[in-house]
Structures are given as structure tokens and as C-alpha cells.
C-alpha positions in Angstrom: -1.1 36.6 -42.5 -4.2 37.9 -40.8 -6.2 36.0 -38.1 -9.8 36.9 -37.6 -11.1 36.8 -34.0 -14.2 34.7 -33.5 -16.6 37.7 -33.4 -15.1 39.1 -36.6 -15.8 35.9 -38.5 -19.4 35.9 -37.1 -19.9 39.5 -38.1 -18.2 39.0 -41.5 -20.8 36.4 -42.3 -24.0 37.9 -40.9 -23.5 41.4 -39.5 -21.0 43.3 -41.6 -22.3 46.6 -40.3 -20.5 45.9 -37.1 -17.1 45.8 -38.9 -15.2 49.1 -39.3 -14.6 50.4 -42.8 -10.8 49.8 -42.2 -11.5 46.1 -41.3 -13.7 45.6 -44.3 -11.1 47.0 -46.6 -8.3 44.9 -45.1 -10.4 41.7 -45.4 -11.3 42.5 -49.0 -7.6 43.2 -50.0 -6.2 40.1 -48.1 -8.3 37.3 -49.5 -6.0 34.2 -49.5 -4.2 35.6 -46.5 -7.0 35.3 -44.0 -7.1 32.7 -41.2 -9.1 31.6 -38.2 -7.9 29.4 -35.4 -9.5 26.0 -35.0 -10.6 27.2 -31.5 -13.0 29.5 -33.3 -15.0 26.5 -34.5 -15.1 25.2 -30.9 -16.3 28.6 -29.5 -19.0 28.9 -32.2 -20.2 25.3 -31.5 -20.3 25.9 -27.7 -22.2 29.2 -28.1 -24.7 27.4 -30.4 -25.2 24.5 -28.0 -25.8 26.9 -25.1 -28.3 28.8 -27.3 -26.3 32.0 -27.2 -25.8 32.0 -30.9 -28.4 31.4 -33.7 -27.2 29.9 -37.0 -29.1 28.9 -40.1 -27.7 25.4 -39.9 -25.5 23.2 -37.7 -22.2 24.8 -36.5 -20.0 22.5 -38.5 -21.7 23.2 -41.8 -21.9 26.9 -41.0 -18.2 27.1 -40.1 -17.1 25.2 -43.2 -19.3 27.2 -45.5 -18.2 30.5 -43.9 -14.5 29.7 -44.5 -15.1 28.6 -48.1 -17.4 31.6 -48.9 -14.9 34.1 -47.6 -11.6 32.4 -48.7 -10.4 31.8 -45.1 -8.0 29.1 -44.1 -7.8 27.4 -40.7 -4.8 27.4 -38.4 -4.8 24.0 -36.7 -4.0 24.1 -33.0 -0.9 22.2 -32.1 1.2 21.7 -29.0 3.5 24.7 -29.7 0.4 27.0 -29.9 -1.0 25.5 -26.7 2.3 25.8 -24.8 2.7 29.4 -25.9 -0.9 30.2 -24.9 -0.3 28.7 -21.5 2.9 30.8 -21.0 1.3 34.1 -21.9 1.0 36.8 -19.1 -2.4 36.6 -17.4 -3.8 39.7 -19.2 -6.5 37.7 -21.0 -7.9 34.7 -19.1 -10.2 33.4 -21.9 -8.4 30.2 -23.1 -9.8 30.7 -26.7 -8.4 34.2 -26.9 -5.1 33.1 -25.5 -4.9 30.4 -28.3 -5.7 33.0 -30.9 -3.0 35.3 -29.5 -0.5 32.4 -29.4 -1.4 31.5 -33.0 -0.7 35.1 -34.1 2.6 35.2 -32.3 3.9 31.9 -33.7 2.8 32.7 -37.2 3.9 36.3 -37.1 0.3 37.3 -37.9 -1.9 40.3 -37.2 -5.3 39.8 -35.5 -8.4 41.6 -36.5 -10.4 42.0 -33.3 -12.5 44.6 -31.4 -11.2 43.2 -28.1 -9.1 46.0 -26.7 -7.4 43.7 -24.1 -5.4 42.1 -26.9 -3.6 45.4 -27.3 -1.8 44.7 -24.0 0.2 42.0 -25.5 3.4 43.6 -26.9 4.2 40.9 -29.4 1.1 41.1 -31.6 -0.5 43.7 -33.8 -4.3 44.1 -33.5 -6.3 45.7 -36.3 -9.6 47.4 -35.7 -9.9 51.3 -35.9 
């Protein structure tokens, strides 16, 4: 199981040149095993509302089409994920990233992310370079 960080989903859809060759290869060879956290939809919608993100159509339509187009499934946030996220060391203070990290820990998944701070969590594997 591989979880895409929010920026990775955005780049996969519209700016693939920002993805490393390794990441592109892993995404291509793991179709059917790719996931995003539900929090990614929230982050995208908030950025869109604050006009920090431009999308060709509404965030909900964009998100659903992105997942379908790239064969990505969604990990729904539940209380176990939230409690795990709350108990993580204060390395990363972004709640959305903490939820993605907790989702990876609980599902024994790897995370594709350029965020180097994630490497400080010993119980997850981060893929980028």
C-alpha cells in the first residue's frame, strides 16, 4: 500500500515534471495499490477556497476525477487514525500531515512525499529520491 501526499496528487494530475523518475515509476507500477487520505480532499478544498490553488473545476469534482483517472483509492479517516495522529511526537505540527502519517502507520503503508520532515518518524517509509 502506498499513500500519496497531497502535493504528490496535485503534481501527478497537473505538474508531473515535479515528480522524480523514481516516483513516476513507482506510481506506474503500483496502480491499484495507490491511496490518498480523506484529509487530502479537505486540504485541496481549503487551498482552493483561499485562492492558493487553481483548479479547472470545483474541488470535489476535481478530486473525484483525479482518483478515478489515476486508479487511486481513498483511506477514510477514522478515530483510530485521529488518535494515532494526536499521539505522534511533535515533529510535524501540520494536522493534515499528521493524519497522513498515522494512516500510513496503521495501514503499514509507504508514503510518497517530498516533505523531508516525514523522514524523522521512525515507523514509516517515505519515498522520493
